[in-house]
N, C-alpha and C positions, 0 to 999 in steps of 0.2 A: 583582506578583500570581503567584505560582508558575503555571505552567500543565504541569502534569504529572495523567497517568492514568495508572492499574495498576489491572488490571483480573486475576480468575483465571475459570477455566471448565474443572469437572474433569465426565465423560461418561464412555461405560461406554468410548470407542473412542479418547480423548485426556486428559492434564492439563494446560490452556498457562496461561503466566505472562507474561501483556505489560505489558511500565511503558514509558512513553513518554514525553522532554520535549524540548517544541515548542521552546524555546526552550533546546538543548543545541548540542553544537558537532558529532556525529557522532561519538561513543565507543558503541560496541555491542555488547555479549555476548548470544551470540546460537549458539544448539540447539537444534533441532527433531528430530533422528535423524535430517534429514534432507541432507546435502550442502551440493548446489545451493543449495537451500529456505535454507539458513542462508547462503550467499554471494547471492542477491534481497537476502535481510532486511538483512544487513550494507550494502550499494549502497545497500540502500533510508535508512538511515541517517545515512550518512556524508555522501549528497547533498542529500539528505530536513534533516540540519546536528539532526537530531535525537541526543539520545542517546536508545537505545533498550538493553533488556532486555528477551527473550525465550527466557523456558524451556519447554519442549513435551517430554512422552511420550509416548508412541501407538504403535498398533498399525501400525505402517511394516512387521514380515517379513509384512506379507498388498498393505499399497499404501500407495504416501506419502497417500491424496487423501485422510482420514482428518483424517492431521496436520495437513495445507498446507488443507486449508481450514478445521479449526478453529480456528489460528492469523489466521490471516485475520480470523476472526468475533470473535478478541476484538482482535487489533491498531484492525477499528473503532470496538468500544467503549473499546477505549485513548485512542484518540483523538478520539472525540465525549467524553467526558468531560476528556479534558484542557482542553477549548474551553469548555469552559461553555457561560455564556452568546453570547458568540463579538464581544461589542462590540471594536469598535475593532483588528479584523481587514482584513485584506486583499479576504476574501471571495471571489477568483476566482485561479486563478492557470493559469498557461500553461504547456509547453514541448515544445520539440524536442530530441531526442536519437540523435544519430548513432553506431552502434558500429560501425568499419568499415561493410562492406555494409552495414547495417542501418538505417534512421531509420524512430523511434517519435516519438508526436508524443503531446502529452496534458493535459487539460484540466480543472479541475475546479471546482467552484460549493459551498463552505461553506453550504448552500438549505437543511439541516435537510429536504428533498425527496429520500430512495433516488432515482436511475435510475445508470444501467451501460450505456452504451456502447462495446461488443471487438469492432474493427471487424480486416481487414487482412488477418492471417496466410497466411505463406505454408500454402498444404494439407500440407505433409510436417510442418508441426504437431501436426496428429491424430495421428499414431502414432509423435509419437516421445521419447528416452527418454532426455536427460539423465546423462551418468555411471551410464546403467542405473541411478536411481530414481528419476529427477523426470520424470511424462509434461509433454509440455508441453503439451497439455493442459486440464492445471490453471491455468494462467496465465487462464480467462476464467474460472474460479469463484473464483482470487484476488480478482481485480479488481473482480466485482460480490458478495464478500460486504465489502469493506473498505467501496462503496462504498454497499450498505444499510445496515449495524450501525454504520459515520463517517456516513449519514446524507448526505450528498455526490452528486451531480452529477457522473458522471467520464464521461468521452470518453476513451476507446485506441485511434488509430490506426495500426499498423504501415503506413509510408505505403512501403519498401522492406528486402528480405529475405532474406536465400538460407538461413541459418546459424540452427536453431534456440535454439542457447544466444546469439546476436548480438543473435536479434532479440528475444528471454526478456530479456536482458541491458541493452539500449537501450527496453524495455516500462515496466520498475521502474522506472528513473533518470527516463527523461519525468514517472511517475508521481510518484515523490520532488521530483522540482525542482519540479510542481504545484503540491503540497500546503504544501512549503515556500515559496512566491511569496503561495498563500492563505492560510494562516493566519499574517504575519508584521503583523506591528501598525502602523496606517500612524498616525501621529500627525496627520493632518487629520483624522481617524473619533473620535466620541469616544465614540458611544453602538455600537448596530447599525448593521451596515451592510445595512437594509432600509426598502424605503415602510410595510414593514405593522412595524416597529418587535417584529421577532422574525427568528428564524431558527431 
């Protein structure tokens, strides 16, 4: 059975199309108008082994915020659509990812109950802009939007790090790897992995 999600969302601030194949091989086609965010989404697809297409346009001449946050919203919705009834998945996943001096951990539960915890980023992240176009303060918005619209319980924790680029990249890769594990099929699970019978 195909596990593909495709969602398009249009507002006065952005137009976003996301397509994700959970059983892909990491083939990506990313264009958001925010080059560093494109780099992070490319890493997300590659390290999650998701085939991922993202086509977004927005008012990036004002700020990257709307386009980045709206893309994360649609990515979460497409992920939820691709998961369907969630039968046969492992449900839980975690990953530790180093990026030179940075170390990030992500833990995910495909629980159906949206919740996000994001902690540990160094203080410099609150005011840093990568490449002059991606404010790293947006990282939390991305992970919260992904968790809320994907119906995930997601914990992202920075254990160490100094360079905002490295910290951000470690976080995105950790989330990708944790999700890869959580959405993977487990042959020993024949139904929905929950005592409630639904996720």
